[in-house]
C-alpha positions in Angstrom: 152.1 -142.3 165.8 154.9 -139.9 165.7 157.4 -142.7 166.2 156.1 -144.2 162.9 156.5 -140.8 161.2 160.0 -140.6 162.5 160.9 -143.9 161.0 159.3 -142.8 157.7 161.7 -139.8 157.5 164.8 -141.4 159.0 164.4 -144.9 157.5 162.4 -143.9 154.5 159.7 -146.5 155.0 156.3 -146.2 153.4 153.2 -148.2 152.9 152.8 -148.4 149.1 150.7 -149.9 146.4 150.5 -149.7 142.6 147.6 -149.4 140.2 147.1 -151.2 137.0 145.8 -149.9 133.7 142.1 -151.1 134.0 142.3 -153.0 130.7 138.6 -153.9 130.7 137.6 -150.2 130.7 140.0 -148.9 128.1 140.2 -151.5 125.3 137.6 -152.7 123.0 135.3 -151.1 120.4 132.7 -150.1 123.1 135.1 -148.4 125.5 134.1 -145.0 124.1 135.6 -142.0 126.0 137.6 -144.4 128.3 139.7 -145.6 125.4 141.5 -142.2 125.6 143.1 -143.4 128.8 145.6 -145.5 126.8 145.5 -143.5 123.5 143.5 -140.3 122.7 143.3 -141.2 119.0 141.5 -144.5 119.9 138.2 -142.7 120.4 137.8 -142.3 116.6 137.3 -146.0 116.3 134.4 -146.2 118.8 131.2 -148.0 117.9 129.5 -145.1 119.7 129.0 -141.6 118.3 128.0 -140.4 121.7 129.3 -141.7 125.0 129.1 -140.5 128.5 131.0 -141.9 131.5 128.8 -141.1 134.5 131.3 -142.5 137.1 134.1 -145.0 137.1 137.5 -145.9 138.5 139.2 -148.4 140.6 141.8 -149.2 143.2 144.7 -151.7 143.0 147.1 -152.6 145.8 150.3 -154.7 145.2 153.5 -155.2 147.2 156.3 -157.7 147.5 157.1 -157.1 151.2 154.2 -158.7 153.1 151.1 -160.8 152.4 148.1 -162.5 153.8 148.3 -166.2 153.5 145.6 -167.6 151.3 144.3 -169.9 154.1 143.9 -166.9 156.4 141.5 -164.8 154.4 138.4 -165.0 152.1 136.7 -162.4 149.9 133.9 -162.2 152.5 136.6 -160.9 154.9 136.8 -157.6 153.0 133.1 -157.2 152.7 132.4 -157.8 156.4 131.4 -154.8 158.5 133.7 -156.0 161.3 136.7 -157.2 159.2 138.8 -159.8 161.0 141.7 -161.9 159.9 143.3 -164.9 161.4 146.5 -164.5 163.4 149.5 -166.9 163.4 152.7 -167.3 165.4 155.9 -166.6 163.5 159.3 -168.2 164.2 160.0 -165.6 166.9 156.8 -166.4 168.8 155.1 -163.1 167.7 151.4 -163.0 166.8 151.1 -161.8 163.2 148.3 -160.9 160.8 150.5 -160.7 157.8 153.5 -162.8 156.6 156.6 -161.3 155.1 158.6 -162.5 152.1 161.9 -164.0 153.2 164.1 -163.0 150.2 166.5 -160.1 150.6 165.6 -158.3 147.4 164.8 -154.6 147.4 161.1 -153.7 147.9 159.3 -151.9 145.1 155.9 -151.3 146.6 153.5 -148.8 144.9 149.7 -147.2 144.8 147.5 -145.9 142.0 143.9 -145.0 142.6 141.8 -143.3 139.9 138.3 -141.9 140.0 137.0 -141.2 136.5 134.6 -138.4 136.8 131.9 -137.3 134.4 133.4 -137.6 130.9 132.0 -137.6 127.4 132.7 -137.8 123.7 130.9 -136.9 120.5 131.9 -138.0 117.0 131.1 -135.8 114.0 132.5 -137.3 110.8 136.2 -137.1 110.9 136.3 -135.2 114.2 135.8 -136.6 117.7 135.5 -134.3 120.6 135.7 -135.2 124.3 136.1 -134.0 127.8 137.6 -135.9 130.8 137.5 -135.3 134.5 139.0 -137.3 137.3 140.8 -137.5 140.6 144.1 -139.5 140.9 146.4 -140.6 143.6 149.8 -142.2 143.0 152.3 -143.4 145.6 155.5 -145.1 144.5 158.6 -146.5 146.1 161.7 -147.8 144.4 164.6 -149.7 145.9 163.5 -149.7 149.5 166.3 -151.7 151.1 165.6 -155.1 152.6 166.8 -154.3 156.1 164.6 -151.2 156.2 161.5 -153.2 155.4 162.6 -155.8 157.9 163.0 -153.3 160.7 159.6 -151.9 159.8 158.1 -155.3 160.1 160.0 -156.6 163.2 160.8 -153.3 165.0 164.3 -152.0 166.0 164.6 -154.8 168.5 165.2 -157.4 165.8 168.6 -158.6 167.0 169.8 -160.6 163.9 170.3 -157.2 162.2 172.0 -155.4 165.1 175.6 -154.3 164.7 175.7 -154.8 161.0 177.2 -151.9 159.0 174.7 -151.4 156.1 176.1 -149.4 153.2 173.5 -148.6 150.6 174.5 -146.7 147.5 171.5 -147.6 145.3 169.0 -144.6 145.0 166.0 -145.0 147.2 163.0 -143.0 146.0 159.5 -142.4 147.4 157.0 -140.2 145.8 153.4 -139.3 146.6 151.2 -137.2 144.3 147.5 -136.5 144.6 145.7 -134.3 142.0 142.5 -133.5 140.1 142.4 -133.0 136.4 140.0 -131.8 133.7 140.9 -132.3 130.1 139.8 -131.8 126.5 140.2 -134.7 124.0 140.3 -134.3 120.2 140.8 -137.0 117.6 140.9 -136.6 113.8 140.7 -139.0 111.0 143.9 -137.9 109.1 143.8 -140.4 106.3 141.2 -142.8 105.1 141.5 -144.6 101.7 141.2 -148.1 100.4 142.1 -150.4 103.3 144.2 -147.9 105.3 143.1 -145.5 108.0 145.1 -143.2 110.2 143.7 -141.3 113.2 145.6 -138.9 115.4 144.6 -137.6 118.8 145.6 -135.4 121.8 144.3 -134.8 125.3 145.1 -131.5 127.0 144.7 -131.5 130.8 144.6 -128.8 133.4 145.9 -130.2 136.7 145.2 -129.1 140.3 147.7 -130.5 142.8 146.2 -131.4 146.1 149.4 -132.6 147.9 152.8 -134.0 147.2 155.6 -135.7 149.2 159.0 -137.0 148.0 162.1 -138.5 149.5 165.3 -139.3 147.7 168.4 -140.8 149.2 171.5 -141.8 147.2 173.7 -142.9 150.0 173.1 -144.5 153.4 175.8 -145.8 155.8 174.4 -146.8 159.2 174.3 -149.3 162.0 171.5 -150.3 164.4 173.4 -151.3 167.6 170.3 -151.9 169.8 166.6 -151.4 170.0 166.7 -147.7 170.7 169.7 -146.4 168.8 170.6 -145.7 165.1 174.2 -144.8 164.3 174.0 -142.8 161.0 177.6 -142.6 159.8 176.9 -140.9 156.5 173.8 -140.0 154.6 172.8 -137.9 151.6 169.3 -137.1 150.6 166.4 -134.7 150.1 162.8 -134.5 151.4 160.1 -132.2 150.1 156.4 -131.8 150.7 153.4 -129.6 150.0 150.1 -130.4 151.7 146.9 -128.6 152.8 148.1 -129.1 156.4 149.0 -126.4 159.0 152.5 -127.5 159.9 152.4 -125.8 163.3 149.4 -127.6 164.6 148.6 -130.4 162.1 145.1 -128.9 161.3 143.6 -130.1 158.0 142.8 -128.2 155.9 145.2 -125.4 156.7 142.8 -122.6 155.7 144.4 -121.6 152.4 142.6 -124.0 150.0 142.7 -127.7 149.3 145.0 -127.3 146.2 148.7 -126.4 146.6 149.8 -126.5 143.0 148.7 -126.2 139.3 150.1 -127.6 136.1 149.4 -128.8 132.6 149.7 -132.2 131.0 148.9 -134.0 127.8 148.5 -137.3 126.0 149.2 -137.7 122.3 149.0 -140.7 120.0 148.0 -142.2 116.6 146.2 -145.3 115.5 146.6 -147.1 112.2 143.7 -149.3 111.1 143.6 -151.9 108.3 139.9 -152.3 107.3 138.2 -155.5 106.1 136.8 -153.8 103.0 137.7 -150.9 100.8 136.4 -147.7 102.5 133.8 -145.8 100.6 133.8 -142.0 100.4 131.6 -140.8 103.1 132.0 -137.2 104.0 128.3 -136.3 104.5 125.6 -137.7 106.7 122.2 -136.3 107.5 122.0 -137.6 111.0 124.7 -138.4 113.6 123.5 -142.0 113.8 124.3 -142.6 110.2 128.0 -142.3 110.7 129.6 -145.6 109.6 131.2 -148.3 111.8 134.6 -149.3 110.5 135.1 -153.1 110.5 138.8 -153.9 110.6 141.4 -156.7 110.4 143.7 -155.1 113.0 144.6 -151.8 114.7 148.0 -150.6 115.8 148.4 -147.6 118.1 151.2 -145.7 119.9 150.8 -143.0 122.5 152.7 -141.0 125.1 150.7 -140.7 128.3 150.8 -138.2 131.2 153.4 -135.9 129.9 153.5 -132.7 132.1 154.0 -131.5 135.6 152.4 -129.8 138.6 154.2 -126.8 140.2 153.6 -126.9 144.0 154.1 -123.3 145.1 152.0 -123.2 148.3 152.9 -124.4 151.7 156.0 -126.2 150.3 159.1 -127.2 152.1 162.3 -128.8 150.9 164.9 -130.3 153.3 168.4 -131.3 152.3 170.7 -133.7 154.1 174.3 -133.6 152.8 176.9 -135.8 154.3 175.1 -135.8 157.6 175.8 -138.2 160.5 174.4 -138.8 164.0 174.5 -141.3 166.8 170.8 -141.1 167.6 170.0 -142.6 171.0 166.5 -142.9 172.3 165.0 -142.8 168.8 162.2 -145.1 169.8 161.1 -142.6 172.5 160.9 -139.5 170.2 157.6 -137.7 170.0 156.6 -134.6 168.2 153.9 -132.0 168.5 153.5 -131.2 164.8 155.2 -131.4 161.4 157.5 -128.4 161.9 158.6 -129.7 165.3 159.4 -133.1 163.7 161.5 -131.6 160.8 163.4 -129.2 163.2 164.1 -132.1 165.6 165.5 -134.2 162.8 167.6 -131.4 161.5 168.9 -130.8 165.0 169.9 -134.5 165.4 171.6 -134.6 161.9 173.3 -131.2 162.0 174.7 -131.1 165.5 172.0 -129.1 167.1 171.1 -126.7 164.2 167.3 -127.1 163.9 167.1 -125.0 160.7 170.1 -126.4 158.8 168.1 -128.8 156.7 165.5 -126.3 155.5 166.6 -125.0 152.1 164.0 -122.2 152.1 162.8 -123.4 148.7 159.1 -122.5 148.5 158.1 -124.3 145.3 159.1 -127.4 143.3 157.8 -129.2 140.2 156.5 -132.8 140.1 156.3 -134.6 136.8 153.4 -136.9 136.1 153.9 -140.7 136.0 154.5 -140.8 132.3 154.4 -143.9 130.0 154.7 -145.1 126.5 151.6 -147.0 125.4 151.6 -149.5 122.5 148.4 -151.3 121.5 147.5 -153.9 118.9 144.0 -155.2 118.4 143.3 -158.1 116.0 139.8 -159.1 114.8 139.9 -162.9 114.9 136.5 -163.6 113.6 132.9 -162.7 114.3 132.7 -161.0 117.8 136.1 -162.4 118.9 139.2 -160.2 119.2 142.7 -160.4 120.7 144.3 -157.3 122.2 147.9 -156.7 123.0 149.1 -153.9 125.3 152.5 -152.7 126.3 152.8 -149.9 128.7 156.3 -148.9 129.6 156.8 -146.5 132.5 159.1 -143.5 131.7 161.1 -142.1 134.6 161.9 -138.3 134.5 163.4 -137.5 137.8 163.3 -138.7 141.4 160.6 -136.3 142.4 158.1 -137.9 140.0 156.2 -141.0 141.0 157.3 -144.0 139.2 154.9 -145.8 136.8 155.6 -149.6 136.6 155.3 -151.3 133.3 152.7 -153.8 132.1 152.5 -156.1 129.2 149.2 -157.9 128.5 147.4 -160.1 126.0 143.6 -160.0 126.2 141.2 -162.2 124.3 137.7 -160.8 124.3 134.2 -161.5 123.1 132.1 -158.3 122.5 128.7 -157.3 121.3 126.8 -154.1 121.8 125.0 -155.6 124.8 127.6 -157.9 126.3 131.4 -158.2 126.5 133.9 -160.3 128.4 137.7 -159.9 128.6 140.3 -162.1 130.1 143.6 -160.1 130.5 146.7 -162.2 130.8 149.3 -159.7 132.0 152.8 -159.5 133.3 153.2 -156.7 135.9 156.6 -155.1 135.9 157.8 -157.9 133.5 157.9 -160.4 136.4 154.6 -160.9 138.1 152.0 -162.9 136.0 148.3 -162.2 136.5 145.0 -163.5 135.1 142.1 -161.1 135.1 138.4 -161.0 134.2 136.1 -158.1 133.2 132.6 -158.1 132.0 130.3 -155.5 130.5 126.5 -155.8 130.5 125.0 -152.9 128.6 126.3 -149.7 130.2 127.9 -151.3 133.3 131.5 -152.7 133.4 133.2 -154.4 136.3 136.5 -156.2 136.4 139.8 -157.2 138.0 143.2 -157.9 136.6 144.1 -160.5 139.2 141.1 -162.8 139.9 143.3 -165.2 141.9 143.3 -162.8 144.9 139.5 -162.6 145.0 139.1 -166.4 144.7 141.6 -167.2 147.5 143.8 -169.0 145.0 146.9 -167.0 145.9 148.5 -165.4 148.9 147.1 -161.9 149.2 149.7 -159.3 148.5 147.4 -156.8 146.9 143.9 -156.3 145.4 142.4 -154.6 142.4 138.9 -153.8 141.3 137.5 -151.4 138.7 134.1 -150.4 137.3 132.3 -148.0 135.0 128.7 -146.8 134.6 127.9 -145.1 131.3 125.3 -144.0 128.9 125.8 -144.0 125.1 124.3 -144.1 121.6 125.6 -146.5 119.0 126.2 -145.7 115.4 123.4 -147.0 113.2 120.9 -146.7 116.0 118.5 -144.4 114.2 115.1 -144.4 115.9 112.2 -142.5 114.6 112.0 -140.4 111.4 111.3 -141.5 107.9 114.6 -143.1 107.0 115.2 -146.3 109.0 117.9 -147.8 106.6 120.8 -146.5 108.7 120.2 -149.3 111.3 122.7 -151.5 109.3 125.0 -148.8 107.9 128.6 -149.7 107.5 131.2 -148.0 105.3 128.6 -145.4 104.4 126.3 -147.8 102.4 123.2 -149.7 103.5 123.3 -153.5 103.5 121.0 -155.2 101.0 
């Protein structure tokens, strides 16, 4: 186990995955409070005046380093109590469960898991109020060098890469961030006249950081001469971490609380809507259910997402490696008792016996959230048919922050109050095409953004799945009372 940890620190190898944007939960007129995930102003256009997300979330795994061959797995493999996968013999006569990609490109392998906790929204005329809770985990890796991934897969005894002087000057970044958040959402109908409508919205979030790890290296010059030695000729980098772990004995939790940092974040956005008919003046309503639905030709929205940071100021360490070198023999036999022992041993090897040289004595650092620019376009084709366009561009702030990969998607959908189906056609990181499928039946939504994996149509280099269970009340759903006309209310006037 500790040999693997050593390789993580010295060779900067990680197991990573990346999460998608769960298009089936956040787009559409019946997404309610979940539409705030891509634009806080979008909640003003909901067909619900009251919406509660009881529980939801998802997990998505993607990588371009290794994969399961499509003939070696089936969906039932992942659902089995005793999960088993076929083995095969590679070109070096090794038994393998997973195959590796043979190209020599850098590996950008990432993870995003999100649990959407109890969340709710209430619309009151021009105002929409909401709350959000959730737990999130993001792991990202950028520019992991080919030979590092190869040694991780084959081991240091992979002779074809021995005695080659690898000089890597491209920044290698790994970041892990786990946190909980609770937020308030507010959206306001700023302008509504004739065929034009403008809504603005903001989400303010209080963040509780559970743990963080980052590694940044901007220069690596090394040789692997044999299966037990690494000749580090020059290296510059930095490693930092803050976790609820006792670094002297590896106990979890460490006794000082599960959260090691706090911070603030926000989302902000606007939505322009062109309505199908001239909007009537409608500033008063006797009952919540009589608030009008706005039928539209199209919507266009822009938002900044996850702007903010978490300050980790508990149990934090930062280690710096500046122009270090070491001829490290017996690296495959290294073993450590705990985290502090590991970091001191690495410092001793890289700084000529000084076990404390790498420790900067920095006791806090800030981690920015994985920010993004979100652009949405929703076109009402006819009847219950719509076409949605989404561009989500990741914004990098610094090497400590986890990276958010970009997604562009076009999603046709059919929606009614009781049933909805979406087929997202997306391009992940502008180079990996995917076809997804999501469905909503009443208050339950389930979906994936790459159905090819689940059907065994593609080699398995990831997975994704998301769901949501809600309760809500639609506009126009006025039950009981003397006035039943609001059942068909739109634009503030009853249909004849």
